[in-house]
N, C-alpha and C positions, 0 to 999 in steps of 0.2 A: 429551482434553487440555484442561486449564484452567490458565491462567497468571494469577496474582494480582499486581497492581502496587500502588503506594501507594493509588491511587484507582479503578483499573479492573480488569476481568476480561476475559481473552481466551479465546475458545473457537472451535472450527472454524466457519467461515462456511458456512451452508447454507440450505436452503429455508425453515427456520423463521424466517429473517431477511428473507423476501421483502418484506414491506410496507415496512420501513424502508430496505432496500437500494434498492427501487424509488424511494422518495421522494428520497434523496440522489443516486442515480446517473442520474436522468432530469432533474434540476434544472439548467438551463443556467448559473445563477450558481455553483452548487456545483461544477460540472465545467468551468468556463470554460477552464482552462489544462491540460487533460488530453488525452492523445493518443487514448485508447480510450473516452472517455465524452464526452457523455452517451449513455446507452442510448436506443435508439429506441422500445422497446416493453417491455411486461411480459413478453412471451415471451422476449426477449433476456435480461432480468434473470433469469428463472427458469432458462433454459438454462445461464447462467453459474453460478448457485448449485448446480445439479445437478452440473456439472463440478467445482465446488469440493469437494462432498461426496465424489465419486469419488476425487479427488486425495488426500484425507485417508485413504482406505482403502488406498492403494498403499504398498508398501514403499519404492519409489523414485519419488516424485512428481516432476512437472515444476515444480510451484509449490504453495504452501500459502497460503491466505487465512484470517485470523483475524478474527472479529467483535470489535469493541471495545465492551465493555459498561460502562455507568456506572449503578450502582445498579439493575441489572436492565434498563436501557434500552439498546437497540442504537443506538450513535451513529456508527459508522463501521467501517472495516476497515483492516487492515494486511496486506500480502502480500509474499512473497519468492518469486521465480522462481529455481530452482536451475540454475546454469550451470557450464560448464567442468568437467564430470565431478564435480559436487558439491563444488567448491572455492570457488565464488563464489555469493553470493546477491544478487539485484537487488531492491531495495526498491520498494514502492509503498504509498501510503496515501491514505485519504480519510476526512474527518470531516464529518458533517452540519454545514452552515453555522450552525445554531443553537448549535453547541458550539465554534466557532472561537475562537482566541485564548486558550485556557486550558491549553495544553501537553499536551493529550491525545494528539496524534499522536506527539510525541517520546517520551512516556512509554510508549505502546504499542509503538512501534518499538524502543525500547531493550530492553524485556523480550522481545520477539519475536526480536530479534537474538541475545540470549543463548540462547534456546530452540533456535533454528536452528543456532547455533554448536555447542551441546552435542549435538544430535541428529545432525547431518551432518558435524561437524568442519570447518565452513566456515572458510576462511582469509582471505576478503575479502568486503566488502559494497560494492555500488555503488548509486547512485540517480541518476536523471535528473530534471530539472525545467526548465520554461519559465523563461527568464532573468528574467521579470517576476514569477514566483511567489515573492515574498519569504518567504511563510509556509513553503513547502517548503524553501527555502534555509536558513531558521533551524532547521528540524527537522534537516536534514542536519548542520549545524554543531553542534547540541546533541548529536548522536550521535558527534561527534568526526571526522566525515568532512571531507575537504578537497577543494576543487575541483581537478580534474585536467585538465579541458579544457572548451572550449565550441565550438560550431559552429552554423551555420545549417542550414536544411533541416527544422526541426521543423514538423510539421503537427498542430495540435490538431484534434480531431474536429469541433468546432462552428465552425471557422474555416478559410478557404482561405488565410489570410495565412501567409507564410513567417516562421517564428519562430526565435529563437536558443535553444539548449538548453545547459544546464550538465550536466556529469558530475561527480559527487562520489564519493569512495571512501575506504575505510578498510581497511588491512591489519591482520590480527590475528596476524601472525607474530612 
């Protein structure tokens, strides 16, 4: 699978992306508002990338992660977890902080959304974000998603602070 956008190329995320994935997924600044990052070790990064490769080989994967490539350089990832008997996709994305603010996350997510919709006939997409993560909120809004709820109880991995989380969604019916 390769998806070409205006400026990017998406391909299955895997072990060949280890070095760059390690860099952005272990960086506390890059992962400050994320529930499952930063990664604690290179072993954790490699284990995840191996799992990603296995998911791409499955007919009915639990999730799919795509590497975001810019001129042959791996700059981040976009992922979709498949929920509700393959009717809903839950988005996630990360872009290396050296590439923030250029619209790459929204561009990659828009094309990955279309790919996943076509491949699995998804009817709805959702995404969660820390309420202070204005960059992710902008991505969700660029995708046409609307905020449907917010609640407390969010725990980001590198913080013990109780946070507020937004839920955004878009229905494709």
